[in-house]
C-alpha positions in Angstrom: 28.4 -40.7 -28.4 26.6 -37.7 -27.0 23.3 -39.3 -27.4 24.5 -42.2 -25.2 26.1 -40.1 -22.4 23.3 -37.7 -21.9 20.6 -40.2 -21.2 22.9 -42.2 -19.0 23.8 -39.1 -16.9 20.2 -38.0 -16.5 19.1 -41.5 -15.7 21.8 -41.8 -13.0 20.8 -38.5 -11.4 17.0 -39.0 -11.6 16.6 -40.9 -8.3 18.5 -38.2 -6.4 16.4 -35.6 -8.2 13.2 -37.3 -7.1 14.4 -37.5 -3.6 15.4 -33.8 -3.7 11.9 -32.8 -4.7 10.6 -34.1 -1.4 13.0 -32.0 0.7 11.6 -28.9 2.5 12.3 -25.6 0.9 15.1 -23.6 2.6 13.7 -20.7 4.7 15.9 -17.9 3.3 13.2 -15.3 3.1 11.9 -15.6 6.7 15.0 -16.3 8.8 17.0 -13.3 10.0 20.1 -15.6 10.4 21.0 -18.3 7.9 22.4 -21.4 9.6 24.5 -24.0 7.8 21.5 -26.3 7.9 19.4 -23.9 5.8 22.1 -23.1 3.2 21.4 -24.3 -0.4 23.2 -27.4 -1.4 23.5 -28.3 -5.1 21.7 -31.5 -5.9 23.2 -34.3 -8.0 21.1 -33.3 -10.9 22.4 -29.8 -10.7 26.0 -31.1 -10.7 25.2 -33.2 -13.8 23.7 -30.3 -15.7 26.7 -28.1 -14.8 29.1 -30.8 -16.0 27.2 -31.1 -19.3 26.9 -27.4 -19.9 30.5 -26.8 -19.2 30.0 -23.6 -17.1 27.0 -21.9 -15.6 26.3 -19.0 -13.3 23.8 -18.9 -10.4 21.4 -15.9 -10.7 19.3 -14.6 -7.8 15.6 -14.8 -8.1 14.0 -11.5 -9.2 11.9 -9.9 -6.5 13.1 -12.3 -3.8 15.7 -11.7 -1.0 19.2 -11.1 -2.3 20.4 -14.1 -0.4 17.6 -16.4 -1.5 18.1 -18.9 -4.3 15.8 -18.9 -7.2 13.2 -21.5 -7.7 12.7 -20.9 -11.4 13.8 -24.1 -13.3 12.5 -25.6 -16.5 9.1 -27.3 -16.0 9.4 -26.6 -12.2 11.6 -29.7 -11.9 13.9 -28.3 -9.2 11.9 -26.2 -6.8 14.5 -26.3 -4.1 17.6 -25.8 -6.3 19.1 -22.5 -7.6 18.3 -21.6 -11.2 20.9 -22.1 -13.8 21.6 -19.3 -16.4 23.8 -19.7 -19.4 27.3 -18.6 -18.8 27.8 -14.9 -19.5 31.3 -14.4 -18.1 32.7 -14.6 -14.6 30.4 -13.0 -12.0 33.1 -11.9 -9.5 30.8 -9.7 -7.5 27.9 -12.2 -7.2 27.3 -13.3 -3.6 27.8 -17.0 -2.9 24.7 -19.2 -2.9 23.3 -19.5 0.6 25.4 -16.7 2.1 24.2 -15.5 5.6 21.9 -12.6 5.7 23.5 -9.5 7.3 21.8 -8.6 10.5 22.3 -6.1 13.3 25.0 -7.2 15.7 24.0 -8.1 19.3 24.0 -5.2 21.8 25.3 -5.3 25.3 24.7 -2.7 28.1 28.3 -1.5 27.7 27.9 -1.1 24.0 24.6 0.8 24.4 26.2 3.2 27.0 29.2 3.7 24.7 26.9 4.7 21.8 25.0 7.1 24.0 28.2 8.8 25.2 29.5 9.2 21.6 26.3 10.4 19.8 23.8 11.8 22.3 22.8 15.3 21.2 22.2 16.6 24.7 25.7 15.7 25.8 27.2 17.2 22.7 25.2 20.4 23.3 26.5 20.5 26.9 30.1 20.1 25.7 29.6 23.0 23.3 28.2 25.1 26.2 31.4 24.5 28.2 33.5 25.7 25.2 31.3 28.8 24.9 31.8 29.6 28.6 35.5 29.4 28.0 35.1 32.3 25.6 33.2 34.2 28.2 36.0 33.7 30.7 38.5 35.0 28.2 36.4 38.0 27.4 35.8 38.9 31.0 39.6 39.4 31.7 40.1 41.8 28.8 40.8 45.4 29.7 38.7 48.2 27.9 40.2 49.6 24.8 41.8 53.1 24.8 40.3 55.8 22.6 42.1 58.0 20.1 40.4 61.4 19.6 41.2 64.4 17.5 39.7 67.9 17.7 40.0 70.6 15.1 39.1 74.2 16.0 38.5 76.9 13.3 38.3 75.9 9.7 40.8 78.7 8.6 44.3 77.3 8.5 46.2 80.4 9.8 44.1 80.4 13.0 43.4 76.7 13.2 44.0 74.7 16.4 44.3 70.9 16.2 44.3 68.6 19.2 45.1 64.9 19.2 44.8 62.9 22.4 44.6 59.4 23.7 41.9 58.5 26.3 42.7 55.5 28.5 39.8 54.2 30.7 40.9 52.8 34.1 38.4 50.5 35.8 38.1 51.0 39.5 36.3 49.0 42.2 37.6 45.6 41.1 35.3 45.3 38.1 37.6 43.1 36.1 38.3 40.6 38.9 34.6 40.4 39.6 33.8 39.8 35.9 36.4 37.0 35.7 35.1 35.4 38.9 31.5 35.4 37.6 32.6 34.1 34.2 34.7 31.3 35.8 31.7 30.2 37.9 29.6 30.2 34.8 32.1 27.8 33.2 31.9 25.6 36.3 28.1 25.7 36.1 28.2 24.5 32.5 30.5 21.6 33.6 28.2 20.7 36.4 25.2 20.9 34.1 26.9 18.5 31.7 27.5 16.1 34.6 23.8 16.2 35.5 22.8 15.6 31.8 25.3 12.8 31.5 24.0 11.0 34.6 20.4 11.5 33.4 21.1 10.2 29.9 23.0 7.2 31.1 20.3 6.4 33.6 17.7 6.6 30.8 19.9 4.3 28.7 20.2 1.7 31.4 16.5 1.8 32.0 15.7 1.6 28.3 18.2 -1.3 27.8 16.6 -3.4 30.6 13.1 -2.5 29.2 14.4 -4.0 25.9 15.5 -7.1 27.7 12.1 -7.4 29.3 10.3 -6.9 26.0 12.5 -9.6 24.4 11.6 -12.1 27.2 7.9 -11.1 27.0 7.9 -11.9 23.3 9.5 -15.2 24.1 7.0 -16.0 26.8 4.2 -15.1 24.5 5.6 -17.5 21.9 5.9 -20.2 24.5 2.3 -19.5 25.6 1.1 -19.8 22.1 2.8 -23.2 21.9 1.0 -24.3 25.0 -2.3 -22.9 23.8 -1.9 -24.8 20.5 -1.1 -28.0 22.5 -4.3 -27.5 24.5 -6.2 -26.9 21.3 -4.9 -30.1 19.8 -5.8 -32.1 22.9 -9.3 -30.6 22.9 -9.7 -31.4 19.3 -8.6 -34.9 19.8 -11.0 -35.5 22.7 -13.9 -33.9 20.7 -13.2 -36.2 17.8 -13.1 -39.1 20.2 -16.5 -38.0 21.5 -15.2 -37.4 25.0 -15.8 -33.7 25.1 -18.3 -31.2 23.7 -17.3 -29.1 20.6 -17.7 -26.1 22.9 -14.4 -27.1 24.5 -12.7 -27.0 21.2 -14.1 -23.5 20.6 -12.9 -22.3 23.9 -9.5 -23.7 23.3 -9.4 -22.0 19.9 -10.4 -18.6 21.4 -7.7 -19.0 24.0 -5.1 -19.7 21.3 -6.3 -16.6 19.4 -6.1 -14.5 22.5 -2.5 -15.6 23.0 -1.8 -14.6 19.4 -3.0 -11.2 20.2 -0.6 -11.1 23.2 2.2 -12.2 20.9 1.5 -9.4 18.4 1.4 -6.9 21.3 4.7 -8.2 22.6 6.2 -7.7 19.1 5.0 -4.1 19.1 6.4 -3.4 22.5 9.8 -4.9 21.5 9.9 -2.6 18.4 9.0 0.4 20.6 11.7 -0.5 23.2 14.3 -0.7 20.5 13.3 2.7 19.1 13.3 4.2 22.5 16.8 3.0 23.2 18.2 3.9 19.8 16.7 7.4 20.0 19.2 8.2 22.8 22.0 8.1 20.2 19.9 9.4 17.3 19.4 6.0 15.7 16.5 3.7 14.9 15.4 0.4 16.2 16.7 -1.3 13.0 20.2 -0.6 14.3 19.7 -2.9 17.3 20.0 -6.6 17.1 19.3 -8.9 20.0 20.1 -7.3 23.4 22.3 -9.4 25.5 22.1 -9.0 29.3 21.0 -10.4 32.6 17.6 -9.1 33.5 17.1 -11.6 36.3 20.2 -10.2 38.2 18.5 -7.9 40.7 20.4 -4.7 41.8 21.5 -4.5 45.3 19.6 -2.4 47.8 21.7 0.0 49.9 20.3 1.5 53.1 18.5 4.8 52.8 20.7 6.6 55.4 23.7 5.6 53.4 22.2 7.0 50.2 21.2 10.2 51.9 24.8 10.7 53.0 25.9 10.3 49.4 23.3 12.8 48.3 25.5 15.7 49.7 27.8 15.2 46.7 25.1 14.7 44.1 25.8 16.5 40.8 22.4 18.4 40.9 23.2 19.8 44.3 26.7 20.8 43.2 25.1 22.6 40.2 22.7 24.4 42.6 25.7 25.4 44.8 27.7 26.7 41.8 24.6 28.6 40.5 24.2 30.3 43.9 27.9 31.3 43.9 27.6 32.6 40.4 24.6 34.8 41.3 26.5 36.1 44.2 29.5 36.9 42.0 27.2 38.7 39.6 25.9 40.7 42.5 29.5 41.7 43.2 29.9 42.7 39.6 27.0 45.1 39.9 28.2 46.4 43.2 31.5 47.2 41.7 29.6 48.9 38.9 28.6 51.6 41.3 32.2 52.9 41.5 32.8 55.4 38.6 35.7 54.6 36.2 38.5 57.1 35.6 39.5 58.2 32.2 43.1 59.6 31.7 43.8 61.7 28.6 47.2 62.6 27.2 47.9 64.3 23.9 49.3 67.3 22.0 47.8 70.5 20.7 49.0 72.5 17.7 48.2 76.2 17.6 48.8 77.5 14.1 48.3 81.2 15.1 50.8 81.0 17.9 53.1 78.7 16.0 53.7 76.2 18.8 52.8 72.8 20.2 51.3 72.2 23.6 50.9 69.1 25.7 47.4 68.1 26.9 46.6 66.2 30.0 43.2 65.4 31.4 41.1 63.4 33.8 37.4 62.5 33.5 35.2 60.9 36.1 31.4 60.5 35.9 29.4 62.1 38.7 27.0 59.5 40.2 24.2 61.8 40.8 21.3 59.9 39.2 22.6 56.5 37.9 24.3 54.7 40.8 23.5 51.2 39.3 21.0 50.7 42.0 18.5 48.9 39.8 20.9 46.3 38.5 22.3 45.7 42.0 18.8 45.1 43.4 18.1 42.7 40.6 21.3 40.8 41.2 20.8 40.6 44.9 17.2 39.2 44.5 18.5 36.6 41.9 21.0 35.5 44.5 18.2 35.0 47.0 16.3 33.1 44.3 19.3 30.8 43.7 19.5 30.2 47.5 15.8 29.2 47.5 16.3 27.0 44.4 19.2 25.3 46.3 16.9 24.5 49.2 14.2 23.3 46.8 16.7 21.1 44.9 17.9 19.5 48.2 14.3 18.7 49.3 13.3 17.5 45.8 16.3 15.2 45.4 15.8 13.8 48.9 12.2 13.0 48.1 13.1 11.5 44.7 15.9 9.4 46.3 13.5 8.1 49.0 10.9 7.2 46.3 13.5 5.4 44.1 14.7 3.5 47.1 11.2 2.4 48.0 10.5 1.5 44.4 13.6 -0.6 44.3 12.7 -2.4 47.6 9.2 -3.1 46.4 10.3 -4.3 43.0 13.0 -6.6 44.5 10.4 -8.1 46.9 7.9 -8.7 44.2 10.5 -10.3 41.8 11.8 -12.6 44.5 8.3 -13.6 45.6 7.1 -14.3 42.1 10.3 -16.2 41.2 10.3 -18.3 44.4 6.6 -19.0 45.0 4.2 -17.9 42.3 6.0 -19.0 39.1 6.7 -22.6 40.4 3.1 -22.9 41.6 1.6 -21.6 38.4 3.8 -23.9 36.3 2.9 -26.9 38.4 -0.8 -26.0 38.3 -0.8 -25.7 34.5 1.0 -29.0 34.0 -1.4 -30.8 36.4 -4.4 -29.2 34.7 -3.3 -30.2 31.3 -2.4 -33.7 32.2 -5.7 -34.2 34.1 -7.6 -32.8 31.0 -5.9 -35.3 28.7 -7.0 -38.1 31.0 -10.5 -36.7 31.5 -10.0 -35.6 35.1 -10.4 -31.8 34.5 -12.4 -29.6 32.3 -10.9 -27.5 29.5 -11.7 -24.3 31.4 -9.3 -25.4 34.2 -6.5 -25.7 31.6 -7.3 -22.3 30.1 -7.4 -20.7 33.6 -4.1 -22.3 34.6 -2.5 -21.2 31.3 -3.7 -17.6 31.8 -2.4 -17.6 35.4 1.0 -18.8 34.3 1.2 -16.1 31.6 0.2 -13.4 34.0 2.7 -14.6 36.6 5.6 -14.5 34.0 4.6 -11.1 32.8 4.4 -9.8 36.4 7.9 -11.2 37.0 9.3 -9.4 34.0 7.7 -6.2 35.0 9.0 -6.4 38.5 12.6 -7.0 37.2 12.3 -4.1 34.8 11.0 -1.9 37.6 13.9 -2.8 39.9 16.5 -1.9 37.2 14.7 1.3 36.4 14.7 2.3 40.1 18.4 1.5 40.4 19.1 3.7 37.4 17.1 6.5 39.0 19.2 6.2 42.1 22.4 6.3 40.0 21.1 9.4 38.2 20.4 11.3 41.4 23.6 10.4 43.2 25.9 10.6 40.1 27.6 7.4 41.3 27.5 4.7 38.6 26.6 1.4 40.2 25.2 2.9 43.4 22.8 0.0 43.1 25.1 -2.5 41.4 23.9 -5.7 39.7 24.7 -8.8 41.7 27.2 -10.9 39.7 
């Protein structure tokens, strides 16, 4: 009975097996995302063998991707089917055959900014500095500790005199209030410094994200250009074989295709670098980033320069400079109050063993400012105040210059992007299509096709660069003004 069923089953499945051998191998080891079309499907012969063996387990191929099916079968009969191992018990933890390969999730601009705010080391350090300044404020308001002193006169007990007293220092000249004021301004300066860091980090993240979008599109353009170059090479080869062109044209087309391959490799390297640059802002690596999702072609708006200069008055960097000037002036007041001597009040008791009585002790102590009048520290504090004032003026001039430059860069980038998109790109695309069609009909030389292809690639690359420059300039404006979306993206 078994001798009859087994040949019949194999004979029934053999046509399907022969057809399955001609199917292309699934691309599990090269695709980053497995689609339903690329998943492994058991062949009829596999189903027959499973039915005859009673139970079988699918084992992954050693040394291959964990999601890739094994191609090891007896006599190489099923190159596209998973290998069948004898049943060794249920494999509950084994992944299903053809399961999708895990990949990094797509990243949006909002997601990138959220990661930066959560994990950026500079922002975490700024928050810790604010907490540290809170301790400085607390310490500045603490009064000096009293002092307990004892004095023993004469080592002989019958004639010994023992004095115990409490010395209480009293600060004069408003020292404590001046310290508290200076410490509070230091706390405010730490908060303003964190705001400056936050704006700078977020601007860097926006610029890096749009650079990543540009790198992605540049790689896509390079891949499309390689397809065009290969098409031109195929057309040149066809005409050479037909005797219509010289073999030199085929060599030129092959060199042009190889040059585009170099551009594609360079674009892949730039894409990896852009991912690493963005991920470094939250302490990650480029492997953590999947495909960036955004709209690079949506140009930021361009506000007028006078309007931006008006907003500059409330810029975080200028606010930090103002607070630093006030803090330096407060420190000057601390040193000025230090010129006033502090008073020390003493109260205690004195035991005179020889007289056999206790006596109350009262005292006052005040330093005589004959030599040290805190003149050096006061001079230092006053000069640092003038330095802070000069730094404020320098920051105002520097930020005005940077804002004007960023505004000009945004205007130039917008104009270039619009000109390339409206005039250059359509003309370059039309010229390439005309040159290629004319070459196929023998109207143009191959060099015309190569030149048109190179011009098209350069125009696309310039357009991407202009878009990235526009978004980078808009991020710089947001960083200076501290107003997210000062140059908002047109929806």
